[in-house]
N, C-alpha and C positions, 0 to 999 in steps of 0.2 A: 080300454084304459091305455093311456100313453105310457111308453116304457119308463120315462122319467118319473111319472106318478106312481107306477108300480114299484119302482126301486125305492122311492121315498117311503111308500107304505111299508115295504119290506124292512127298511131301516128302523122305522118306528116300532114295528112288531118285534124285531130282534132286540132292540134296546129294552123294550118292556120285559122280554123274556129273560135276558141275561143280566140287566143292570137294575131295572126298576124294582123297588121294594127292598133293596139292600140297605139303603140309608137315604133319608129325605134330604133335600137340598138345604132345608132349614138348619139341620144339625151342623152342616159345613159352613154356612154363610152367616147366619144370624149372630152367634156368639162373637166371632171376630169383628163383625160390623159394629156390634154394641161396644166392644172393647175400644175400637178406634174412635168412635164418636164421643163416648163418655170421657175418654182420655183427653181428647181435644178440649172438652168443655170444663171438666173439673179435676182431671189428673189421673195418674196411673192406678192408685189404690181403689177409688170408686169404680174404675173401668174393670179392674180384675174381679171385684165383687159382682159387678153387673153381668159380666160374661159368664162367670161360673154359675151365678144364680139362674141365668137364662138357660144355660146348658142343662142344669138340674131340672128346670121346668119342662124342657123339651124331652128329656129322658123319662120323666114321670108320665108325660102325655103319651109317649110311645108305649110304655108299659100298660097304662090304663086301656089303651086301644088294642092291646093284645099283640103288639109288635114284638119282634125278637129282643129280649133283654140284652143280648150280646151287643147289638148296635147301639142301644140306648146307653148302656154302661160304657161302651167304647168311646162314644162321643163325649161323655162326661169326663172320662179319664184323660182324654186328649186335652180338653180345656184345662183340667186341673194341672197337668204337667206343664202346659204352656204358661199358666198363671204363676206357678212356682218358679219357673225359669225367669220370668220377668221380675219377680221379687228378688231372686238370688243375684241377678245381674244388675238390679236397680236400673234397668233400661226397659222402656216399653217395647222396644223391638224384640226383646227376648221372648215375647209372647209368640212370635212366629218361628222360633228356632225348631220346634218339633216338626213342623211342616217342611222346613228346609232340609232337615236331616232325613226325613222320610223320602223327599224327592231325590236327594243325593244317593240314598241307598237303592232306590228304584233304578236310577240311571246306571249305577255301577252293576246292579244285577242284570240289567238289559245287556250291557256290554260283555260281561263275563259269560252269560248264557249263550250269546252268539258265538263267542270264541270256542266254547265247549260244544257247539253244534246242537244245543238243546235250547232253542230260543224261548225267552220268558213268555211271549205272547201265546205260544203253543201250550204252555202249562196253564195259563189263565183260561184259555179256551177249553182245555181238558177238564179243569175243575168245574167250569160252568156247564159244559155240555155232556161230559162223560163219554165222549167218543173214544174208540180204541187208541191208546197212547201210541202204539206202534205206527198208526196211520200218520201221525204228525212227523215221524222221522223218515217217512218214505222220501227217496231222493227227488221225486217230482212234487212233493208237498212242502217239505221243510224249507226250501228257499223262500217261499212266500212268507212264512212265519218269521224267518230270520230278517228279511227286509223290513217287515212291519215292526219288529222289535228294535231295529236300528232307528226307525222313525220315532219310536217312543224314547230311545236314548237321546236323540237330538232335542226332542221337546223338553224332557225333564232337565237335561243339561243346560239348555238355553234359559229355562225359567230359573234354575238355581243361580246362574251367573248374574242375572238381573237382580235377584233377591240379595245376593251377597254384596253387590255394589251399593244397594239401597240400605242394607243393614249396616255396613261400614260407615255410611254417611249419617246414620241416625235418622233417616227420612221415614218416620213412622207412617205418616199419611200415604206417601207414595208406595211404601211397602205393602200396606193394607190394600191399596187399590190394585196393585199388581197381583196380589194373592187372590183377590176376588175375581178379577178378569181372567187370570190364568189358572183359576181353580176349576169349578164345575163347568162353567161355560166352555172353556177351552178343552176340557177333558171330553165333553160330549162331541165336540168337533173332531178331536183326535180319534175317538172311537168310531165315528162315522167314516173318517178318512181311512182308518185301518180296515174297516169292513169292506169298503168299496175297492180299495187298492188290493186287499188280500184276495177277494174273489176274482178280480181281473187277473191277478198274477197266477192264481191257480188254473184259470182257463188257459193262460199262455203256457204254463208248464205241462199241461195236458196229462196230468196225473189222474189217479182214480178218485172217485167220490168216496165218502165214508161207507156208503152202502155197497159200492162195488168192491171196496177193500175187504169188507166183512165177508162178501160172497166169494172172494178170491177170483174175481172176474179177470179174464185175460184182456190185454189191450187189443185194439184201441178203446179207451175209456170215454164215457160221456163227461166225466169230471164233476166236481162239486159245483152245484148251481145255487145253493143257498146255505147260509151259515158259514162262519169262519172261526 
């Protein structure tokens, strides 16, 4: 198998292991899409009702299929808060405020975590993989996670800037399009770039792999070959 094919297969497997099953793309894409389309056709109130109703249907479907109620109820709660904000502000763009606030909080958390030398991406990896937390803070490991966290900061900050400009202009359709394009599709690309760069950077740093760290192996180390 060619190296590029092997790496692609590895990316797919890692994505399935760490990300897949947490929340379907429909929960994130369909209610906002329904809101925008119906708002353009018949107005904001029917759009709010349609997006909330669709979110409720998706939540019930996940529960019936035995999926985690946490994600089902979380998706419904997010749409409900978005709808209430649109009503309170009497602006359709208010529907997208929760996502913008979440993105702003993520960008700020990324920056603060790097300054504190405890990068956010290391924490997300620890939660997903349960590797020894002290491995992430090793001087030949932490820089890779700090640099990837800065990449996340640039992504979320850039997306927020575009969203703010469109929000101020009241460009609902453009704002919804940006949210869809810079939502899950871009996040998948961000995760792929984070994984590929992170592994490359770990090799350059020549630090211990997780297993070598657990065994307290003396250098030189073979380093982390898979998983970030």
